[in-house]
C-alpha positions in Angstrom: 0.0 0.0 0.0 1.3 3.4 -0.9 0.7 5.5 2.3 -1.1 8.8 2.0 1.7 10.3 4.2 4.5 8.2 5.7 5.4 10.3 8.8 7.7 7.6 10.1 9.8 7.7 6.9 9.8 11.6 6.8 11.0 11.9 10.4 13.5 9.0 10.1 15.5 11.2 7.8 16.3 13.5 10.8 16.1 10.9 13.6 19.6 11.5 14.9 19.1 15.3 15.0 15.7 14.9 16.6 17.0 12.5 19.3 19.9 14.9 20.0 17.4 17.7 20.4 15.2 15.7 22.8 18.2 14.8 24.9 19.2 18.4 25.1 15.8 19.4 26.3 15.6 16.5 28.8 19.0 17.3 30.2 18.3 21.0 30.5 15.6 20.6 33.1 13.7 23.4 31.5 10.5 22.4 29.6 8.4 25.5 29.0 9.1 29.0 27.8 12.8 28.5 27.6 15.7 28.7 25.2 14.4 26.3 22.6 11.2 28.3 22.2 13.1 31.5 22.0 15.3 30.1 19.3 12.4 28.7 17.3 10.5 32.0 17.5 13.5 33.8 16.2 14.1 31.3 13.4 10.5 31.3 12.4 10.3 35.1 12.4 13.1 35.1 9.9 11.5 32.3 7.8 8.2 34.2 7.6 9.7 37.6 7.2 7.8 39.1 10.2 9.0 40.9 13.2 7.4 38.6 15.7 6.5 34.9 16.1 4.9 33.4 19.2 4.8 29.7 19.8 1.5 28.4 21.1 0.0 25.0 21.8 -1.6 24.3 18.3 -3.0 25.9 15.2 -6.5 26.4 16.5 -5.2 28.3 19.5 -3.1 30.4 17.2 -6.2 31.7 15.5 -8.2 31.9 18.7 -5.6 34.0 20.4 -5.4 36.4 17.4 -9.1 37.2 17.8 -8.9 37.2 21.6 -6.1 39.7 21.4 -7.9 42.0 19.0 -10.9 42.0 21.4 -8.6 42.8 24.4 -7.1 45.7 22.4 -10.6 47.0 21.5 -10.1 46.4 17.8 -13.1 44.0 17.8 -15.9 43.2 20.2 -18.2 40.3 20.7 -20.9 40.2 17.9 -18.6 41.6 15.2 -18.4 39.7 11.9 -15.5 37.8 10.3 -15.6 36.7 6.7 -14.5 33.1 6.3 -14.4 30.7 3.3 -17.4 28.4 3.4 -15.3 25.4 2.4 -12.6 25.6 5.1 -11.8 23.1 7.8 -13.9 23.7 10.9 -11.0 24.9 13.0 -11.0 28.2 11.1 -14.7 28.8 12.1 -14.2 27.5 15.7 -11.6 30.2 16.2 -14.2 32.8 15.3 -17.1 31.5 17.3 -15.0 30.7 20.3 -14.5 34.5 20.7 -18.3 35.2 20.3 -17.6 36.6 16.9 -19.9 35.8 13.9 -18.6 33.9 10.9 -19.9 35.1 7.5 -19.4 32.4 4.9 -18.2 33.3 1.4 -18.0 30.8 -1.5 -14.6 29.7 -2.9 -13.3 29.9 -6.4 -14.1 26.6 -8.0 -10.7 26.4 -9.6 -8.4 27.3 -6.7 -10.7 26.2 -3.8 -9.6 29.4 -2.0 -12.1 32.1 -1.0 -13.4 34.1 -4.0 -12.2 37.6 -3.5 -14.7 38.9 -6.0 -17.5 38.0 -3.6 -16.0 39.6 -0.5 -17.5 43.1 -0.9 -21.1 41.8 -1.1 -20.6 40.1 2.3 -19.4 43.2 4.2 -21.6 45.0 6.7 -21.1 47.6 9.3 -20.2 44.9 11.7 -17.4 43.3 9.6 -14.0 43.6 11.2 -11.8 41.0 9.4 -11.2 38.6 6.6 -9.8 35.2 7.5 -7.9 34.1 4.4 -7.3 30.3 4.6 -4.4 29.2 2.3 -6.2 25.9 1.6 -4.2 22.9 0.6 -1.0 25.0 0.5 -1.9 27.7 -2.0 -1.9 31.4 -1.0 -5.5 32.7 -0.9 -4.6 36.4 -0.8 -4.7 38.5 -4.0 -4.6 42.2 -4.9 -8.5 42.4 -4.9 -8.6 41.1 -1.3 -5.9 43.5 -0.2 -7.7 46.4 -1.8 -11.0 45.5 -0.2 -9.5 45.2 3.3 -7.8 48.6 2.9 -11.0 50.2 1.6 -13.1 49.0 4.5 -10.4 49.1 7.2 -10.6 45.3 7.8 -8.0 43.2 9.4 -6.5 40.5 7.1 -5.8 37.4 9.1 -4.1 34.4 7.5 -4.9 30.8 8.3 -1.5 29.6 7.3 -1.8 26.1 8.8 -1.2 24.4 5.4 1.1 26.8 3.6 4.5 27.0 5.3 6.9 28.5 2.9 4.5 29.6 0.2 5.4 33.0 -1.3 3.2 35.6 -3.0 4.2 39.0 -4.1 7.7 38.5 -2.5 6.0 37.9 0.9 6.0 34.5 2.7 2.9 32.9 4.1 2.3 34.3 7.6 3.8 37.7 6.6 1.2 38.9 4.2 -1.7 40.0 6.4 -2.0 41.7 9.8 -1.5 38.4 11.7 -1.4 34.7 10.9 -2.1 31.4 12.7 0.2 28.5 11.9 -0.3 24.8 12.7 2.6 22.3 13.2 0.5 19.3 13.5 2.6 16.3 12.6 1.1 15.9 9.2 1.7 19.5 8.1 4.6 20.4 5.8 6.4 21.7 8.8 5.3 19.2 11.4 6.2 18.7 15.0 6.1 15.3 16.8 2.9 16.4 18.6 0.6 19.4 18.6 2.2 22.8 18.1 1.4 26.2 16.6 2.5 29.8 16.3 1.2 33.3 15.6 3.2 35.6 13.3 2.7 39.4 13.0 4.4 42.7 12.5 2.1 44.3 15.0 4.1 44.7 18.3 1.0 45.6 20.4 -0.8 42.5 19.1 2.3 40.3 19.8 2.7 41.6 23.3 -1.0 40.9 24.0 -0.8 37.4 22.6 2.4 36.7 24.6 0.4 37.4 27.8 -2.8 35.7 26.6 -1.0 32.4 25.9 0.3 32.3 29.4 -2.9 32.7 31.5 -3.1 36.4 30.5 0.1 37.1 32.5 2.6 39.6 31.5 4.5 39.2 34.8 4.5 36.1 37.1 1.4 36.0 39.2 0.1 39.3 37.7 -2.6 38.9 35.1 -3.7 41.6 32.7 -6.2 39.5 30.8 -8.4 36.4 31.2 -6.0 34.3 29.2 -5.4 30.7 28.1 -2.8 28.0 28.8 -1.5 27.7 25.3 2.3 27.3 25.2 4.6 25.7 22.7 6.7 23.4 24.8 10.5 23.1 24.7 10.5 19.7 23.2 8.3 20.5 20.2 10.2 23.8 19.7 13.5 21.8 19.6 12.0 19.4 17.1 10.7 22.3 14.9 14.1 24.0 14.9 15.6 20.8 13.4 12.8 20.3 10.8 12.8 24.0 9.8 16.3 23.5 8.3 14.8 21.1 5.8 11.5 22.7 4.8 12.7 24.2 1.6 14.1 20.9 0.4 10.8 19.2 1.2 8.8 22.0 -0.6 10.9 21.2 -3.7 10.2 17.5 -3.3 6.4 18.1 -3.0 6.4 20.4 -6.0 8.1 17.6 -8.0 5.4 15.1 -7.1 2.6 17.6 -7.9 4.2 18.5 -11.3 4.4 14.9 -12.2 0.8 14.3 -11.3 -0.3 17.4 -13.2 1.7 16.4 -16.3 0.9 12.7 -16.4 -2.7 12.2 -14.9 -4.8 12.2 -18.1 -8.0 10.5 -17.1 -10.8 12.7 -18.5 -13.0 11.9 -15.4 -10.5 13.6 -13.1 -10.4 17.4 -12.4 -6.9 18.3 -11.5 -6.0 21.2 -9.1 -5.3 24.6 -10.6 -2.0 26.4 -10.1 -1.0 29.3 -12.4 2.5 28.9 -13.8 3.5 32.4 -12.8 2.4 31.7 -9.2 4.3 28.5 -8.7 6.0 29.8 -5.5 2.5 30.5 -4.0 1.7 26.8 -3.7 3.6 24.4 -1.5 1.3 21.4 -2.1 0.4 20.4 1.4 -2.3 18.4 -0.3 -2.9 17.3 -3.9 -6.6 17.4 -4.3 -8.5 16.1 -7.3 -12.2 16.2 -8.0 -14.5 13.5 -9.5 -18.2 13.1 -9.5 -18.2 9.6 -8.0 -15.6 10.2 -5.4 -16.3 7.2 -3.2 -16.2 4.7 -6.0 -12.7 6.1 -7.1 -11.5 5.9 -3.5 -12.5 2.3 -3.2 -10.8 1.5 -6.5 -7.6 3.2 -5.4 -7.6 1.4 -2.0 -8.1 -2.0 -3.8 -5.1 -1.1 -6.0 -2.8 -0.2 -3.2 -3.1 3.6 -3.1 -4.2 5.2 0.2 -6.2 8.4 -0.1 -8.1 10.8 2.2 -11.0 13.2 1.9 -10.4 16.8 2.9 -13.2 17.4 4.0 -16.4 15.4 3.6 -18.7 17.9 5.4 -18.4 21.7 5.2 -18.7 23.7 8.5 -22.2 25.1 7.8 -23.5 21.5 7.5 -22.0 20.3 10.8 -24.2 19.5 13.8 -21.9 21.8 15.8 -23.2 24.7 13.7 -26.8 23.6 13.3 -27.9 27.2 13.3 -26.3 27.5 9.8 -27.5 24.0 8.5 -30.2 25.7 6.3 -27.7 27.9 4.4 -26.8 26.9 0.9 -23.4 27.2 -0.7 -23.6 25.2 -3.9 -19.9 25.6 -4.9 -18.7 24.6 -1.4 -21.1 21.6 -1.2 -20.0 20.5 -4.7 -16.3 20.6 -3.7 -16.9 18.7 -0.4 -18.8 16.0 -2.3 -16.1 15.6 -5.0 -12.7 16.1 -3.5 -10.2 13.3 -3.0 -6.6 13.8 -1.8 -3.9 11.7 -3.4 -0.6 10.7 -1.7 2.0 13.5 -1.7 5.0 13.8 0.4 8.8 14.5 0.2 9.7 10.9 0.7 7.6 9.3 -2.1 9.7 7.2 -4.5 9.6 7.6 -8.3 8.0 4.1 -8.5 5.2 5.1 -6.0 4.4 8.3 -7.9 4.3 6.5 -11.2 2.1 3.8 -9.7 -0.4 6.4 -8.5 -0.6 7.9 -11.9 -0.9 4.5 -13.7 -3.7 3.4 -11.4 -5.7 6.6 -11.8 -5.3 6.6 -15.6 -6.6 3.1 -15.8 -9.7 3.9 -13.8 -13.0 3.9 -15.7 
């Protein structure tokens, strides 16, 4: 079976460095808010081209803390609206509603699967305070239209950069395009820890200072609390692992692009709709996922499994159709619902062999 993502094989490449990092942390006797975190925050700041990076417990908390900080700073208040793509993973929406903000769903572009910036302006009201741009599947969602709309209406542009580590658009790296960005280092991400981990990046010093306190019980000074905060800290062990793996992210991005390019060039089954990536924007996609569409998705998935190719579905149910958001179940987003019924993610990783890549293509091309 060709694994969808062979994490064991990916991390085995760096096993000696990872073990050395773990030993260093264990022997230090310091496991939270120490030198490893400080080093990773500095390294990730440089990687994203921002002035600040703050390690937090996971990607969801990264987004939660951004909104929580904006509320603490008086930029937003409960009941304000945040525009989100209708076809995102539920975590993007959870970060909004957890802060008693209102998600306003906007349809994606059917070709890129990212939010359709031409539909943003129609969704804006006097309560709109931000656009949450989700770089879905690894492709930058921001464009000049989105930037112009945010500037025109004074909206914060927040990036959900959970899937787009290292993607570059307009000479800016994912996480350094908007006002703030939430990052996930879940093990399966392009930059993956060996457990849950996340970060916020921003060029806003006031926002960064607030989030730094909020992630640590709202405390700016031990036993003194400015805010009603969270316990959301990136621990020393995961920070040490991320410092190792950050050294290899560019190499892995190249490997992912090579797999994607082979798929795009050689998959020629007319029933398959391949992902869209403009040649001039190749740096804007890091191929966290390679997502195809087909009308009878479940039948194709069963066929691929039978022929030794593991696939996943990202994601079978959109947020507005989830029981958790039953108040939105009556909404209709035809493009979103079409995407969620048809998408299938093929294996893509930096450790796939030439033989594995070729087999995936051959099996798909022989599907009828």
